[in-house]
C-alpha positions as CSV (number, residue, x, y, z in Angstrom):
1,X,13.0,-16.0,-71.2
2,X,10.4,-13.8,-69.5
3,X,8.5,-13.2,-72.7
4,X,7.5,-16.8,-72.9
5,X,6.1,-17.1,-69.4
6,X,2.7,-15.3,-69.7
7,X,-0.2,-17.3,-70.9
8,X,-2.3,-20.4,-70.1
9,X,-0.4,-23.5,-68.9
10,X,-1.6,-27.0,-68.5
11,X,0.2,-29.4,-66.1
12,X,1.7,-32.4,-67.8
13,X,3.7,-34.1,-65.0
14,X,5.3,-33.7,-61.6
15,X,8.6,-35.4,-60.8
16,X,9.6,-35.9,-57.2
17,X,13.2,-35.5,-56.0
18,X,13.4,-39.3,-55.8
19,X,12.5,-39.5,-59.6
20,X,8.9,-40.7,-59.1
21,X,6.8,-39.3,-61.9
22,X,3.1,-38.5,-61.8
23,X,1.6,-37.8,-65.2
24,X,-1.6,-35.9,-65.9
25,X,-3.4,-37.0,-69.1
26,X,-5.9,-34.1,-68.8
27,X,-6.4,-31.3,-66.3
28,X,-9.6,-29.4,-65.5
29,X,-7.6,-26.6,-64.0
30,X,-5.2,-24.4,-66.0
31,X,-2.6,-21.9,-64.7
32,X,-3.0,-18.4,-66.2
33,X,0.2,-16.4,-65.7
34,X,0.4,-12.6,-66.1
35,X,3.6,-10.5,-65.9
36,X,4.0,-6.8,-65.4
37,X,7.7,-6.0,-65.1
38,X,9.2,-8.1,-62.3
39,X,5.7,-8.8,-60.7
40,X,3.3,-11.5,-61.7
41,X,0.0,-13.2,-61.0
42,X,-0.7,-16.9,-61.3
43,X,-4.5,-17.6,-61.4
44,X,-6.1,-21.0,-61.5
45,X,-8.8,-21.1,-64.2
46,X,-11.2,-23.7,-65.5
47,X,-11.5,-23.9,-69.3
48,X,-15.1,-23.9,-70.6
49,X,-16.4,-25.7,-73.7
50,X,-17.2,-22.3,-75.3
51,X,-13.5,-21.3,-75.2
52,X,-13.8,-19.0,-72.2
53,X,-12.3,-19.5,-68.8
54,X,-13.8,-19.4,-65.3
55,X,-11.6,-18.1,-62.4
56,X,-11.8,-20.6,-59.6
57,X,-10.8,-18.0,-57.0
58,X,-7.2,-18.9,-56.5
59,X,-4.7,-16.2,-57.4
60,X,-1.0,-16.0,-56.2
61,X,1.2,-13.0,-56.5
62,X,4.9,-13.5,-57.2
63,X,8.1,-11.5,-57.9
64,X,10.6,-12.4,-60.6
65,X,14.2,-12.3,-59.5
66,X,17.4,-13.2,-61.3
67,X,20.1,-15.0,-59.3
68,X,23.1,-15.3,-61.6
69,X,21.9,-17.2,-64.6
70,X,18.8,-18.5,-62.7
71,X,15.3,-17.1,-63.0
72,X,13.4,-17.4,-59.7
73,X,9.7,-16.9,-59.0
74,X,9.1,-15.9,-55.4
75,X,5.6,-16.4,-54.0
76,X,4.3,-14.8,-50.8
77,X,0.8,-14.9,-49.4
78,X,-0.8,-14.9,-46.0
79,X,-0.4,-18.7,-45.6
80,X,3.0,-19.5,-47.1
81,X,6.2,-18.4,-48.9
82,X,8.0,-20.4,-51.5
83,X,10.2,-20.1,-54.6
84,X,10.3,-21.9,-57.9
85,X,13.3,-21.9,-60.3
86,X,12.4,-21.7,-64.0
87,X,14.4,-24.6,-65.5
88,X,13.1,-24.1,-69.0
89,X,10.6,-21.9,-70.8
90,X,9.7,-21.9,-74.5
91,X,6.7,-20.9,-76.4
92,X,5.2,-24.4,-75.8
93,X,6.8,-25.7,-72.6
94,X,7.4,-24.5,-69.0
95,X,9.4,-26.4,-66.4
96,X,9.8,-25.1,-62.8
97,X,11.4,-26.7,-59.8
98,X,10.4,-25.8,-56.2
99,X,12.5,-25.8,-53.1
100,X,11.5,-29.3,-52.2
101,X,13.0,-30.6,-55.5
102,X,9.7,-31.2,-57.2
103,X,9.8,-30.5,-61.0
104,X,6.6,-29.3,-62.6
105,X,6.2,-29.7,-66.4
106,X,3.6,-27.7,-68.2
107,X,2.5,-27.4,-71.8
108,X,0.9,-24.3,-73.4
109,X,-2.8,-24.8,-73.1
110,X,-4.7,-25.1,-76.4
111,X,-8.4,-24.2,-76.4
112,X,-10.9,-27.0,-77.2
113,X,-11.5,-27.4,-80.9
114,X,-14.7,-29.1,-81.8
115,X,-14.4,-28.4,-85.5
116,X,-15.1,-31.8,-87.1
117,X,-14.1,-30.8,-90.7
């Protein structure tokens, strides 16, 4: 499961614990996730039209832990601590659920393609 987590992820939707769904048709901010063993970084980046990314200054450190069959991402910064359970991760989709019961669905980000051929 871990091998599919690194990369660029675009938010598709957020489902609240009560089932209310908020969908995102397009997002100007992408999550770039890096892993090194059981430690990771999640950086907010903005895709540029030339195919590059601009870091918007938000980076969160996390640790990866296994709890039985569950994969948990534990975040800790100077302002807050929280955890997300990885519900599903494939090459193209990532679903995580936080402690408040919100389920975040992401799709693998694809760079802009302006090839008109």
